[in-house]
N, C-alpha and C positions, 0 to 999 in steps of 0.2 A: 451764248449755244453756234450761233453763227457761226463765227469763225473758227470753233471747235470744228464743226462738221467740214467745213469748205478746206482744213488743212487737213483732215482724216479723208475728205473723199479722193485728194488732189496725190496723199502719199498711197491709195489703194491704184487710183489711175497710174502712177510712175510705175508699181508693181507690177501690175498686170499687166502693161503697156512695154514695158523692158522686153526686149528683145533676149526669143527665151530660146532653145535649141533644143534637140529632142532629147537629152538628156536632162535638159532642167523644165521640163516640161511638168505644171502641177500636175499631180498623180488625185490629190484628194485637197480639196478647198472648205474650209468649216468658217459659219458665216452665219452672225445673229444679227438680226433685221427687228430694229422697231421702226414700224409705220406710222410715224410722228411726222406730218406736214408736208413739205417736199421735198423730204432728204431723200426717201427709196427713186427719187427720178433722177439726182447725181448718182446713186450706185447702179442702178437699171442700164443706164446706158454700158458703161465701162464696165461691168459683170458681163454683159449680153456678149460684148464685144468680145470679149478674154475668150468666152464658153464657143464663141463660130467660130475665133481663129487657130482654136484648136489646144489655144495656153490651160484652160481649165478645161477637164477629163470628167470630173468626180464631184459633187457640191454635197455638202454638209450643212445644208440650211433651216437655221429657227428661226421663227418667227412670234418674236416673243413680246409681254404687255406690262407696262407699269402698274398697274391695278392688280390689285390680291381679286381672286374669284369672288368671294362673297363680296365685294365692293360693284362687280360689274353688273350692269342694267340689261334686259333682252336690248337696248339699243344699242347699247354698246358693240357688243358682242356681233349686230348684226353689220355694223359699220364697219368690223375691224376683217370679217368676212366679205363684203364691199373692198376694204381697199388690201384685204389680200386676190380676190379675185382680178383686181384692175392692176396690181403689180403681175402679176403671172401673161394677164392680157394683152400687157404693152412690152414683157420679154419674154415672151412666149420659149427661148433657147433657155431658158433659165429651166424651165420641167425638164428639157430633153435630156440633161445631163446631171439633175437629183435623184441621190441614192438615198438620202435620209429626209427626213421631213420630221418637223416638232411646231406641233400648230397650239397657241394656250389662248383662253377664253375666247374663241371664234366661232360663232353659231350661225351657219347656211342658210338658205332660207329653202333647200329642195336637197334633200340627199344626194339626187342626182346630179347634181350639178357636182357636188364633192368625187363624186365617183366620176365626175369625167373625167375630172381633173388629177385625179389620185391615180386611175386605174388604165386609163386613156391614153391621157397625155402625157404622163410619169413612167414611161417605158422601161428606166431601168430602176425605178423607188426598188429599197429595200427593207427601209427601216424605219417606220409611222410610228412618233409620238403623236397622243392628241391629249392635252390639258385643257381640262373644261370647256370641252368643247359639246355642240350639240345643234340640232335641225327643227324646223317646224314637225317632220314625222317623225317618233319617237322611237321608232323601229328601223336600224339599219341595214338593209340588204346589202352581200355584196356578194357577187357574182363578175371575176373576174379571170378566168380560165391562163388569158396569158400574161398575169398581173407575175412580177421576179418578186413580190411583196416576202420576205421572211419573215422579219420581227411587227409585231401589232402590240402596241400600248395604249391603252385606254384609261386614264387617270382622273377619275371624276365626274366623266362625261355623261351629260345627261340623257341616259337613253332607257329606255324602256327594253328592250331585247337587241340583239346582238344576233344576226343571220349570218352564218360565211358559209355558201351553196359552194361556193367553186373560191378558192387558193392554192393551187398546190403546189405552192414552193410553199406557203407559210411554216417555218421550224418553231416559233415560240410566239404564244400568244398571254399576254398580261389584262386583266381586269378588275380594275381597282373600283369600287364600288359602282351599283344600280337598280332599277326601283324596280322591278319585276317583282309582283305578287307569287308567278310563277317558274316558268322554264325560262330564267332569262338568255339563252345563248340558244341555237342551235347549229351544229357543225356538222356539214355537210361534203363536200372535196375536196378533203385536205390529208393526204397520204401523206407527208412529209411533217407533220406537226408530233414535235418530238417533247414541247415543255407547256406546261399549262400552270398558271399563277389565276384563283379566283379568292378575290377578295372584298368582303361589302358587309355593312351590319345590319344584321336583318331584324325586321320590325314584326310590329302584331300583326302587319297586312301579309308577310310572306307564307303562303301557304304551303311551300314543299315541294320540290320534283323531283321526279328519277333523273341521275347522273346518267346512267345510260342512253337515255332520250336525247338529252342534251351533247351529249360527246357525238352521237351518230356515225357519222364514215371517220373517227377520229380513231386509230387503229393502231400508229406508232408511237404511242405517248410514252416517255420513258421518266418522267422530270413531272409531278404534278403536286402542286402544293393547294393548300384549305387553309383559307380561315374568314371568319362568320366574325370576330372582333366580339366576344365570348357572349353572342345572345343566340338566342333558342333552336337548335336542331329544327331543321328543313333543308335536311338534303335523307333522303331513306334510305338505307340502307339494302341492297338489291342481290339476285341470285344469280343467275346463269349470264344474265344478261349482261354483265360486265366484264365477260371474259374475255370479250373479242378486246373489246379499249382496252385492260388491262395485260393483254399478255404481252407486253415487249416492257412493263414498267420499273424501273430501277429504283427511283427513289420515291418517296410517298412523306410529304411535309405536312401535319396537320398542327393548326393553331387556331382554339378560341371555339371549336365549330357548336361548343355544348357553352352551357350557362346553367341549370336546374336540372332537375330528373338523374341524379348522382352522374356527374358528366364523365369523369376518369370510366366507369363501368361502361356506358353507351358508345366512349371511345376506341376502348378495347375492342366491342362489338362490332363495331363500323372496319377498324383498323382489320380486326382477325378476317374478315369475307373479305376483304382486298387480300390480307397476303394468298388464301386461297386460293384468290383469282389468278395472282400475279408471279407465274412459274421461274420468274429471272429478278425479284425484288432485291436488290442489296440492303438498299437503307431505308429505316425509318425513324422521320423525325418530331420528337413528340414538345411543343414549344408551351410553356406558361402562360396564360394571358395576361398580357400588361396593361394594369388600373391605371387610365391617369389621375393626378392629382387632384383633382376635386369630386373624382370616383373614391380615392381612397380617404379622402377626408369624410366624403359623405358613410362611407361604411364602416368607418374606423375602431367605430364601439359594436359591430358585429362580430358575432366570430362565427368564421366557414366552417361549416360544416364538414370532419372529414372527408367522407364522401367525395367532397365537390372540390379538393382539397389537390393539388398537382404533387406527386411524387417529391418528397423530397430526401438527400442520402441515399447513400449508395443499397440500405437494407429495403427500402420502402420504389425503388426503381427494379429491385431487382425482383420482387412481388409482380409488379406491370408485366416484367419481362418474361416469366413464368406463364403467366398468365395469356399472353400473347399467343405464344408457341405450346404451350399446353392444350391436351384436348384434339391428341389426332394432327394441330396443326403444325405442319413440318416446311422453315424457312431456314435460310442461310441465315436472311435480310437483320443488320447490326440496329440492335432501339438507339436512337442516341436522342436526352435530352436533355435540353436550353429552359435555361429561366427566364 
């Protein structure tokens, strides 16, 4: 491994230190790092020099880990956070040209430390992806009025609540899995937010929440995806409170937000409420619940009641469409069924 790393570092050094003209300057460099041993100390100086000399202007950096998230201990994640912090502290130039950052299996002691790195130091950061990341404080509060971040993706991050108080350029928020039994997130000043994806597996501890309270200052959403993986309903249909949030909504995707209490009937009620409040809605996507193999074996002998079954075939789907656009509901939205 030492010999292979030495050869790779030398190849990178030659590539980055070769004389570059204005026409051959690297406009975007994608780099994946495994912070193992002292190898980052070999890459760091070469990368930092290339940035300082203007050869690299735009850096897409992913800090990966060989461990599966389920095998990571708290100490593993804390140690990885220390390694990430040490790398950025030793080579601050890297932060100055970061436009995209992906972190995996990292646990910062405090969100304040992470916020300082992400929003105070990374002035050009536009895309942030966090996978299996956490901190000592389970509520992450973001107040970054000067940030250029446009995309925030959270995948299986151990958060109880996310409070985005101020991210003026944020356009896309994807959140896969959270722990909060009540309102899991709060959106403040996010005037540019157009795409929102919420995906988690609800448990018996989830008490439900009002979507209007969570959306808060988000009034420009055009694409909304909701998937609760077949668990109980824990988002309550609302009235006029949602009008401001859905005034620009163009696409609604609904998957697995109900499991019992006649899911299609409840989905129809919810979707009709959204359609009434979304004058610009163009597309509604209904997705069937995707069972895992173990679930299929477990329930193979059980017959799913008709009222719980996803509509199959054109006739059943036409019935659902008629229910959605009936009773005085006027909408030009196209209804799409995905099995």
